C-alpha positions in Angstrom: 3.8 17.8 -50.1 3.4 18.5 -53.7 -0.4 17.8 -53.6 -0.8 20.0 -50.6 1.0 23.0 -52.5 -1.3 22.4 -55.6 -4.3 22.3 -53.6 -3.4 25.4 -51.7 -2.7 27.2 -54.8 -5.8 26.1 -56.5 -7.8 27.2 -53.4 -5.9 30.6 -53.3 -6.7 31.2 -56.9 -10.4 30.3 -56.4 -10.5 32.5 -53.4 -8.5 35.5 -55.2 -10.9 35.2 -58.2 -14.0 35.3 -56.2 -12.8 38.3 -54.2 -11.4 40.2 -56.9 -14.9 39.8 -58.7 -16.4 41.5 -55.6 -15.1 44.7 -57.0 -14.6 48.0 -55.4 -11.0 48.0 -56.0 -10.3 45.9 -53.0 -8.7 42.5 -53.3 -8.4 40.0 -50.4 -5.4 38.0 -50.4 -4.6 34.8 -48.9 -2.5 35.1 -45.7 0.1 32.4 -45.7 2.7 31.6 -43.2 6.0 33.1 -43.6 7.6 29.9 -45.2 5.3 30.5 -48.2 6.6 33.8 -48.8 9.6 34.6 -51.1 10.7 37.6 -49.0 10.5 41.2 -48.6 9.1 43.5 -51.4 9.1 47.2 -52.0 5.8 47.6 -50.7 6.1 45.1 -47.9 9.6 45.3 -46.6 8.9 42.9 -43.5 7.3 40.3 -45.8 4.2 40.2 -43.6 1.5 38.3 -45.3 -0.9 40.7 -47.1 -4.6 40.2 -46.2 -6.2 42.8 -48.2 -5.3 45.6 -50.7 -7.2 48.6 -52.0 -5.8 49.4 -55.3 -8.0 52.6 -55.5 -6.0 54.0 -52.5 -2.3 53.3 -53.0 -1.1 55.9 -50.5 -3.4 54.9 -47.5 -1.9 53.8 -44.1 -1.5 50.2 -43.4 -3.8 48.1 -41.0 -2.5 45.0 -39.2 -4.5 42.0 -37.9 -3.5 39.4 -35.3 -4.3 36.0 -36.4 -5.1 34.3 -33.1 -7.8 36.9 -31.7 -9.3 37.2 -35.2 -9.7 33.5 -35.6 -11.2 33.1 -32.0 -13.5 36.0 -32.5 -14.6 34.8 -36.0 -15.3 31.2 -34.8 -17.5 32.7 -31.9 -19.3 34.8 -34.5 -22.9 34.4 -35.5 -21.9 34.1 -39.0 -19.6 31.1 -38.4 -22.2 29.6 -36.3 -24.6 29.9 -39.1 -22.3 27.9 -41.4 -22.0 25.2 -38.9 -25.6 25.0 -38.2 -26.2 24.6 -41.8 -23.7 21.8 -42.2 -25.5 20.2 -39.2 -29.0 20.5 -40.8 -27.8 19.2 -44.2 -26.2 16.1 -42.4 -29.3 15.5 -40.4 -31.5 15.9 -43.5 -29.2 13.4 -45.3 -29.5 10.8 -42.5 -33.3 11.2 -42.2 -33.6 10.4 -46.0 -31.2 7.5 -45.7 -28.5 8.9 -47.7 -25.6 7.7 -45.8 -22.9 8.6 -48.5 -24.1 12.2 -48.4 -24.1 12.4 -44.7 -20.7 10.8 -44.4 -19.5 13.4 -47.0 -21.0 16.2 -45.0 -19.4 15.1 -41.9 -16.0 14.9 -43.5 -16.4 18.4 -44.8 -17.0 19.5 -41.0 -14.0 17.6 -39.9 -12.0 19.1 -42.9 -12.9 22.5 -41.7 -11.8 21.8 -38.2 -8.4 20.7 -39.4 -8.1 23.9 -41.6 -8.9 26.0 -38.6 -6.2 24.2 -36.6 -3.6 24.8 -39.3 -4.6 28.2 -39.5 -4.3 28.9 -35.8 -0.9 27.4 -36.0 0.1 29.6 -38.9 0.4 26.8 -41.2 -2.6 27.6 -43.4 -3.8 30.8 -45.2 -6.6 32.7 -43.5 -8.7 32.5 -46.7 -11.7 31.1 -44.8 -11.5 33.7 -42.2 -11.1 36.6 -44.7 -14.2 35.4 -46.6 -16.3 35.5 -43.5 -15.2 39.0 -42.4 -14.9 40.7 -45.7 -17.8 43.3 -45.3 -16.3 44.4 -41.9 -12.8 44.5 -43.2 -13.8 46.5 -46.2 -15.7 49.0 -43.8 -12.6 49.4 -41.7 -10.3 50.0 -44.7 -12.6 52.6 -45.8 -13.1 54.2 -42.2 -9.2 54.3 -41.7 -8.2 55.2 -45.2 -6.1 52.1 -45.5 -4.1 51.0 -48.8 -3.8 47.4 -47.5 -4.1 45.1 -44.4 -1.3 42.9 -43.4 -1.0 40.2 -40.8 0.6 41.1 -37.4 4.1 39.9 -36.9 7.7 41.0 -35.8 8.6 44.4 -37.1 5.1 45.1 -38.7 3.8 48.5 -38.1 0.3 49.8 -38.7 -3.0 50.4 -37.4 -4.0 47.3 -35.4 -7.6 46.6 -36.5 -8.0 43.4 -34.7 -10.3 44.3 -31.7 -12.4 46.8 -33.8 -13.1 43.9 -36.4 -13.8 41.3 -33.9 -16.2 43.8 -32.2 -18.0 44.4 -35.5 -18.9 40.7 -35.9 -22.3 39.6 -34.6 -21.9 37.4 -31.7 -23.4 33.9 -31.6 -26.0 33.3 -28.9 -25.9 30.2 -26.7 -23.3 27.4 -26.7 -20.8 26.9 -29.9 
């Protein structure tokens, strides 16, 4: 358990640093399940996981995203499909070159990615991989709706539901997944 917590903390720190460096006053935050939160805060009295904050717009409205339809939409997107296709191509190249260790490592990465998605869907893993994949569209929605932050949908959470609009913005994948 301690190892998982350290890994999540390191991943969260890398994700936060990468996204903070993207600039424009926006910071994408890791969306953890409720068990990872200390509780309500002044800015977030319902303790809903915060997904993105625009520090240049502290008085803007709040947007909400529903985890399951967001994940289904992202996994069906061309962007996610291109990532998977890239992994498959790298694995095929490694196999063709006789680099069995590299092919096995790439195969393991694919399996790990799938396990992360399962935990994310169950609410047991932060949505960091999804947030990285939808960041341009989420930034656009925050600008369009004059939002100060986006939180994860949950009991008692109020705000502008961005889920369908965000999923519609994602380029769709052609053919089978």
